[in-house]
Steps between C-alpha positions, in 0.01 A plus 500: 500500500371484858654215707268202553493253789607145405479183710793258523514140625848455649587128494780403742745213430322278758169535311339743744383832362389849592309772319638848447373808320701763323417816304673506162469733199467202260385138537790267585629257236648154534867536600457840668644538850279664763634607841296453819656666805415215735591219257772629265520450121250277314491396133161482324453141376145524361140585575214325680129580494318442829123482525329737741169515680224582448465310175484723196789723599805482274791285623799672662831489319806407706857530376678186622859565614805304616797641691743676268843343537 
């Protein structure tokens, strides 16, 4: 399978967050650890759908992550 680009919401302990993208061969699952060079290891906690503009376009799916300890 060809790698696909996935979007991740990286939620920091202080509540701030950043968005990162990563190409993976398969969609991430809850509990998976994804490595971002600039941020380190992150554990997938769930998914979030975000509406986009213009109206009528499908929402974007974000994989919500917390730092992997």
